[in-house]
TIGU-664999 format. One record per residue (C-alpha): x, y, z; residue number from 0; chain; residue in three letters. Coordinates in steps of 0.2 Angstrom, whole numbers, always signed. Layout:
N
{{X Y Z} NUM A ala}
...
//
This chain:
378
{{+246 +559 +433} 0 A met}
{{+249 +555 +415} 1 A gly}
{{+260 +540 +409} 2 A ser}
{{+273 +553 +401} 3 A val}
{{+273 +563 +417} 4 A arg}
{{+275 +548 +429} 5 A arg}
{{+289 +541 +418} 6 A ala}
{{+298 +558 +420} 7 A gly}
{{+296 +558 +439} 8 A val}
{{+302 +540 +439} 9 A ala}
{{+317 +544 +429} 10 A ala}
{{+321 +560 +440} 11 A ala}
{{+321 +550 +456} 12 A ile}
{{+331 +536 +449} 13 A ala}
{{+344 +549 +442} 14 A ala}
{{+345 +558 +459} 15 A ala}
{{+358 +546 +467} 16 A pro}
{{+369 +547 +452} 17 A val}
{{+369 +565 +452} 18 A gly}
{{+372 +566 +470} 19 A leu}
{{+387 +553 +468} 20 A ala}
{{+394 +564 +454} 21 A tyr}
{{+393 +579 +465} 22 A arg}
{{+402 +570 +479} 23 A phe}
{{+415 +566 +467} 24 A ala}
{{+418 +584 +461} 25 A leu}
{{+418 +589 +480} 26 A ala}
{{+430 +575 +484} 27 A tyr}
{{+442 +581 +470} 28 A arg}
{{+441 +599 +476} 29 A ala}
{{+446 +594 +494} 30 A arg}
{{+458 +579 +491} 31 A ala}
{{+467 +585 +475} 32 A gly}
{{+478 +600 +480} 33 A phe}
{{+491 +597 +493} 34 A pro}
{{+495 +610 +506} 35 A arg}
{{+514 +615 +503} 36 A arg}
{{+527 +615 +516} 37 A phe}
{{+543 +623 +509} 38 A pro}
{{+559 +614 +516} 39 A pro}
{{+564 +622 +532} 40 A thr}
{{+581 +612 +534} 41 A met}
{{+595 +608 +521} 42 A thr}
{{+608 +594 +520} 43 A pro}
{{+620 +605 +528} 44 A ala}
{{+609 +604 +544} 45 A asp}
{{+614 +586 +544} 46 A phe}
{{+631 +588 +541} 47 A gly}
{{+631 +583 +523} 48 A met}
{{+638 +593 +508} 49 A asp}
{{+626 +596 +494} 50 A tyr}
{{+622 +605 +477} 51 A glu}
{{+607 +614 +474} 52 A ser}
{{+601 +611 +456} 53 A met}
{{+585 +608 +446} 54 A thr}
{{+576 +595 +436} 55 A val}
{{+565 +595 +421} 56 A arg}
{{+549 +587 +422} 57 A ser}
{{+541 +591 +405} 58 A arg}
{{+535 +609 +406} 59 A asp}
{{+541 +611 +425} 60 A leu}
{{+557 +614 +433} 61 A thr}
{{+558 +606 +450} 62 A leu}
{{+570 +611 +464} 63 A pro}
{{+582 +597 +469} 64 A ala}
{{+598 +594 +481} 65 A trp}
{{+611 +582 +475} 66 A phe}
{{+620 +574 +491} 67 A ile}
{{+637 +566 +485} 68 A pro}
{{+644 +552 +495} 69 A ala}
{{+662 +548 +498} 70 A arg}
{{+669 +564 +493} 71 A gly}
{{+660 +564 +475} 72 A gly}
{{+670 +547 +470} 73 A ala}
{{+660 +537 +456} 74 A ala}
{{+647 +525 +462} 75 A gly}
{{+629 +521 +463} 76 A pro}
{{+615 +533 +467} 77 A gly}
{{+597 +534 +472} 78 A val}
{{+583 +547 +469} 79 A ala}
{{+572 +550 +485} 80 A leu}
{{+553 +554 +482} 81 A ile}
{{+544 +561 +496} 82 A his}
{{+525 +558 +499} 83 A gly}
{{+509 +569 +499} 84 A trp}
{{+510 +586 +508} 85 A glu}
{{+528 +583 +511} 86 A ser}
{{+545 +591 +504} 87 A ala}
{{+563 +586 +500} 88 A arg}
{{+569 +590 +517} 89 A asp}
{{+558 +576 +524} 90 A arg}
{{+569 +564 +514} 91 A thr}
{{+585 +569 +522} 92 A leu}
{{+586 +556 +536} 93 A pro}
{{+585 +543 +522} 94 A leu}
{{+600 +552 +514} 95 A ala}
{{+610 +552 +530} 96 A val}
{{+610 +534 +531} 97 A phe}
{{+612 +530 +512} 98 A leu}
{{+626 +541 +511} 99 A arg}
{{+634 +533 +525} 100 A ala}
{{+632 +516 +516} 101 A ala}
{{+641 +524 +501} 102 A gly}
{{+626 +530 +490} 103 A phe}
{{+624 +547 +482} 104 A his}
{{+607 +554 +483} 105 A thr}
{{+597 +566 +474} 106 A leu}
{{+580 +573 +481} 107 A thr}
{{+566 +584 +475} 108 A ile}
{{+551 +593 +478} 109 A asp}
{{+537 +585 +468} 110 A val}
{{+526 +597 +459} 111 A arg}
{{+513 +607 +470} 112 A gly}
{{+523 +602 +485} 113 A his}
{{+538 +611 +494} 114 A gly}
{{+545 +626 +485} 115 A ala}
{{+535 +623 +470} 116 A asn}
{{+521 +633 +465} 117 A ala}
{{+503 +627 +468} 118 A ala}
{{+495 +617 +454} 119 A glu}
{{+479 +621 +446} 120 A thr}
{{+474 +603 +442} 121 A leu}
{{+472 +589 +454} 122 A pro}
{{+489 +580 +459} 123 A val}
{{+489 +561 +458} 124 A ser}
{{+500 +547 +457} 125 A gly}
{{+503 +550 +439} 126 A gly}
{{+511 +566 +443} 127 A glu}
{{+521 +558 +457} 128 A phe}
{{+527 +546 +443} 129 A gly}
{{+533 +559 +431} 130 A leu}
{{+542 +569 +443} 131 A asp}
{{+550 +553 +450} 132 A ala}
{{+556 +550 +431} 133 A gln}
{{+563 +567 +432} 134 A ala}
{{+572 +564 +448} 135 A ala}
{{+580 +549 +441} 136 A phe}
{{+585 +557 +425} 137 A glu}
{{+593 +571 +435} 138 A gly}
{{+602 +557 +445} 139 A leu}
{{+609 +547 +432} 140 A ile}
{{+614 +563 +423} 141 A gly}
{{+627 +566 +436} 142 A arg}
{{+645 +562 +432} 143 A pro}
{{+646 +554 +449} 144 A glu}
{{+633 +542 +448} 145 A val}
{{+637 +524 +439} 146 A thr}
{{+620 +516 +442} 147 A leu}
{{+603 +522 +449} 148 A gly}
{{+588 +517 +459} 149 A gly}
{{+573 +525 +466} 150 A ile}
{{+567 +526 +484} 151 A val}
{{+549 +533 +487} 152 A gly}
{{+537 +534 +502} 153 A his}
{{+519 +534 +501} 154 A ser}
{{+513 +543 +485} 155 A met}
{{+532 +544 +482} 156 A gly}
{{+532 +526 +482} 157 A ala}
{{+518 +525 +469} 158 A ile}
{{+529 +537 +459} 159 A gly}
{{+545 +526 +461} 160 A ala}
{{+535 +511 +454} 161 A ile}
{{+527 +520 +440} 162 A leu}
{{+545 +528 +435} 163 A ala}
{{+553 +511 +436} 164 A ala}
{{+540 +503 +424} 165 A ala}
{{+542 +517 +412} 166 A ala}
{{+562 +516 +412} 167 A asp}
{{+571 +500 +412} 168 A pro}
{{+587 +510 +417} 169 A arg}
{{+581 +510 +435} 170 A val}
{{+590 +497 +443} 171 A ala}
{{+581 +494 +459} 172 A ala}
{{+565 +501 +468} 173 A val}
{{+562 +503 +487} 174 A val}
{{+543 +507 +490} 175 A ala}
{{+539 +511 +508} 176 A thr}
{{+520 +512 +513} 177 A ser}
{{+514 +512 +495} 178 A ser}
{{+496 +511 +491} 179 A pro}
{{+492 +498 +479} 180 A ala}
{{+480 +506 +468} 181 A gly}
{{+469 +522 +465} 182 A pro}
{{+453 +514 +469} 183 A tyr}
{{+459 +506 +485} 184 A arg}
{{+468 +523 +490} 185 A leu}
{{+451 +533 +487} 186 A thr}
{{+441 +521 +497} 187 A arg}
{{+454 +521 +511} 188 A gln}
{{+453 +540 +512} 189 A thr}
{{+434 +538 +515} 190 A phe}
{{+439 +527 +530} 191 A arg}
{{+452 +539 +537} 192 A ile}
{{+440 +553 +536} 193 A ala}
{{+427 +541 +545} 194 A his}
{{+414 +546 +532} 195 A leu}
{{+398 +535 +536} 196 A pro}
{{+397 +526 +519} 197 A ile}
{{+393 +508 +520} 198 A pro}
{{+404 +496 +509} 199 A asp}
{{+390 +492 +496} 200 A pro}
{{+389 +511 +492} 201 A ile}
{{+408 +515 +496} 202 A ala}
{{+415 +504 +484} 203 A tyr}
{{+406 +510 +468} 204 A pro}
{{+407 +528 +474} 205 A leu}
{{+426 +525 +475} 206 A ala}
{{+425 +519 +458} 207 A trp}
{{+416 +535 +451} 208 A leu}
{{+426 +547 +462} 209 A thr}
{{+443 +540 +456} 210 A thr}
{{+438 +543 +438} 211 A arg}
{{+431 +560 +441} 212 A val}
{{+447 +564 +451} 213 A tyr}
{{+459 +559 +437} 214 A leu}
{{+449 +566 +423} 215 A arg}
{{+456 +584 +422} 216 A pro}
{{+473 +578 +417} 217 A arg}
{{+466 +565 +406} 218 A gly}
{{+473 +550 +416} 219 A his}
{{+467 +533 +414} 220 A asp}
{{+466 +523 +430} 221 A val}
{{+477 +509 +424} 222 A ser}
{{+490 +522 +420} 223 A glu}
{{+492 +527 +438} 224 A val}
{{+490 +510 +447} 225 A ser}
{{+505 +504 +456} 226 A ala}
{{+499 +487 +456} 227 A thr}
{{+498 +487 +437} 228 A arg}
{{+515 +495 +435} 229 A ala}
{{+525 +484 +447} 230 A ile}
{{+519 +469 +437} 231 A ala}
{{+528 +475 +422} 232 A ser}
{{+545 +480 +431} 233 A tyr}
{{+558 +468 +430} 234 A arg}
{{+572 +475 +442} 235 A gly}
{{+574 +471 +460} 236 A pro}
{{+561 +477 +472} 237 A ile}
{{+560 +480 +490} 238 A leu}
{{+542 +483 +498} 239 A leu}
{{+542 +489 +516} 240 A ala}
{{+528 +493 +527} 241 A his}
{{+523 +496 +545} 242 A gly}
{{+513 +483 +554} 243 A ser}
{{+503 +497 +561} 244 A asn}
{{+500 +509 +546} 245 A asp}
{{+483 +516 +548} 246 A ser}
{{+485 +527 +533} 247 A val}
{{+489 +513 +520} 248 A val}
{{+486 +496 +527} 249 A pro}
{{+499 +483 +525} 250 A val}
{{+487 +473 +514} 251 A gly}
{{+492 +486 +500} 252 A his}
{{+510 +479 +501} 253 A met}
{{+504 +461 +500} 254 A glu}
{{+494 +465 +485} 255 A arg}
{{+509 +474 +477} 256 A leu}
{{+521 +459 +481} 257 A ala}
{{+508 +447 +473} 258 A arg}
{{+506 +457 +457} 259 A ala}
{{+525 +458 +455} 260 A ala}
{{+527 +440 +457} 261 A arg}
{{+514 +436 +446} 262 A glu}
{{+521 +447 +432} 263 A gly}
{{+537 +437 +433} 264 A arg}
{{+530 +420 +434} 265 A ala}
{{+539 +409 +421} 266 A gly}
{{+553 +420 +418} 267 A leu}
{{+571 +413 +420} 268 A ala}
{{+581 +419 +434} 269 A gly}
{{+569 +434 +439} 270 A pro}
{{+576 +449 +449} 271 A ser}
{{+572 +448 +468} 272 A pro}
{{+555 +454 +476} 273 A ile}
{{+558 +457 +494} 274 A glu}
{{+546 +462 +508} 275 A thr}
{{+549 +469 +525} 276 A leu}
{{+536 +472 +538} 277 A val}
{{+542 +484 +552} 278 A val}
{{+535 +478 +568} 279 A asp}
{{+524 +492 +576} 280 A asp}
{{+530 +504 +562} 281 A gly}
{{+516 +517 +556} 282 A glu}
{{+515 +525 +540} 283 A his}
{{+530 +537 +541} 284 A ser}
{{+547 +537 +549} 285 A trp}
{{+551 +519 +547} 286 A leu}
{{+569 +524 +544} 287 A tyr}
{{+569 +527 +563} 288 A glu}
{{+570 +508 +564} 289 A asp}
{{+588 +500 +562} 290 A pro}
{{+581 +484 +554} 291 A gly}
{{+573 +495 +540} 292 A tyr}
{{+589 +505 +537} 293 A arg}
{{+599 +489 +537} 294 A arg}
{{+587 +480 +524} 295 A ala}
{{+586 +495 +513} 296 A val}
{{+606 +497 +512} 297 A ala}
{{+609 +479 +510} 298 A arg}
{{+596 +477 +497} 299 A phe}
{{+602 +492 +487} 300 A leu}
{{+620 +487 +488} 301 A thr}
{{+615 +469 +481} 302 A glu}
{{+605 +478 +467} 303 A ala}
{{+618 +493 +463} 304 A leu}
{{+634 +489 +470} 305 A gly}
{{+644 +500 +480} 306 A gly}
{{+661 +502 +490} 307 A pro}
{{+655 +489 +503} 308 A met}
{{+648 +472 +504} 309 A thr}
{{+629 +471 +506} 310 A pro}
{{+632 +465 +524} 311 A val}
{{+644 +479 +528} 312 A glu}
{{+632 +492 +520} 313 A ala}
{{+617 +485 +530} 314 A gly}
{{+628 +486 +547} 315 A glu}
{{+634 +504 +543} 316 A val}
{{+617 +510 +539} 317 A ala}
{{+609 +501 +555} 318 A ala}
{{+622 +510 +565} 319 A ala}
{{+619 +527 +558} 320 A thr}
{{+605 +536 +567} 321 A pro}
{{+590 +544 +557} 322 A ala}
{{+577 +554 +565} 323 A phe}
{{+562 +563 +559} 324 A arg}
{{+563 +582 +558} 325 A leu}
{{+559 +592 +573} 326 A pro}
{{+542 +597 +569} 327 A asp}
{{+537 +581 +563} 328 A gly}
{{+525 +579 +548} 329 A glu}
{{+507 +585 +545} 330 A ser}
{{+493 +573 +543} 331 A arg}
{{+483 +572 +527} 332 A phe}
{{+474 +589 +529} 333 A ser}
{{+460 +583 +518} 334 A ala}
{{+454 +571 +532} 335 A thr}
{{+454 +584 +546} 336 A glu}
{{+438 +590 +555} 337 A asp}
{{+440 +608 +548} 338 A thr}
{{+430 +618 +536} 339 A gln}
{{+433 +610 +518} 340 A gly}
{{+439 +594 +525} 341 A gly}
{{+432 +577 +518} 342 A leu}
{{+421 +577 +533} 343 A arg}
{{+411 +590 +526} 344 A thr}
{{+406 +579 +511} 345 A leu}
{{+392 +574 +521} 346 A ala}
{{+384 +590 +516} 347 A arg}
{{+388 +587 +499} 348 A val}
{{+371 +592 +492} 349 A ala}
{{+373 +610 +499} 350 A leu}
{{+378 +626 +488} 351 A pro}
{{+397 +627 +487} 352 A gly}
{{+402 +609 +492} 353 A ala}
{{+411 +606 +475} 354 A thr}
{{+422 +622 +478} 355 A arg}
{{+438 +621 +486} 356 A thr}
{{+441 +630 +504} 357 A pro}
{{+447 +647 +504} 358 A gly}
{{+445 +657 +488} 359 A asp}
{{+433 +645 +480} 360 A arg}
{{+430 +654 +463} 361 A ser}
{{+444 +647 +454} 362 A trp}
{{+438 +629 +455} 363 A ala}
{{+426 +624 +441} 364 A arg}
{{+418 +607 +440} 365 A ala}
{{+429 +603 +426} 366 A asp}
{{+445 +604 +437} 367 A gly}
{{+452 +619 +428} 368 A thr}
{{+454 +637 +433} 369 A gly}
{{+468 +648 +442} 370 A asp}
{{+472 +649 +461} 371 A ala}
{{+484 +659 +470} 372 A asp}
{{+485 +645 +483} 373 A glu}
{{+473 +630 +481} 374 A pro}
{{+473 +620 +497} 375 A gly}
{{+465 +607 +507} 376 A leu}
{{+465 +614 +525} 377 A gly}
//
């Protein structure tokens, strides 16, 4: 074999793992980037709360929202509620129940690609949750009833809350529950959740590549959508809450976020508080069912935003106000399920069609663009 030919074969062999890794990243994006949509099945009225249907504008999108007044609409503090992945605004209503009892107006939205919104044709990331959390906050503080506002988010919605707060100094407090710390670790964690048999020496660089490929269609830089980076620049009060038994986003993510927040305020005179709460035996969702969580959130928000009660009174009222998950619970992250098109099928990434989304695959081109009636994961 001639030297030129040998060099070509060697180059092809060396490039094969890189090509396979890139193909894996494309397939991951197709499966994990497009949430299943679950339109709301309940309204605030089902929880005995008055409300107003409205919309908020997030750049070129109009998102459906509910405004839920407290204390008959008297002027006072308010909170924007941001749901998590494959969720919708009705899933935040248990939060609204105890926050309203503690004196807070609330506004909750369907994040793009979720709930009653149309399906997205580009992958949804923490960046989109951040933009929509900003839009929700704008809608909240634009209400005549609201004197001062904060943001409460869960999981991906918690990333959105942190990104929005870092971008807008008017956000007077953040409660981030079950928040991933950053896009690399979130991608690596989805590998674990899906039980993909990828050893760590391969998984970490693969997560690095996959994250960049995932974010590329919308032009995001990894640092732009990192909660760890954003929380280091936010200067308002922060409460980070996590369940001790969270198998979706381990509690170490909260510890990393708290450390970044404290390092970002090192040397500042009289910095705003950074609080953490670990709910014993708590899982990824439904921490609001724990009275201690409700007490801590209401007390923290009253200290940060004010209100008609003292912080202690607000905490006790919230703790005594029952808050339960919706009757049908919540669906698990569909991309990790053992179904056709789930992340488990990435073991067959070299096969034809692996980089296309489940269902009608024709729309999902390698560059992440295209049209779809209903892109999904399950």
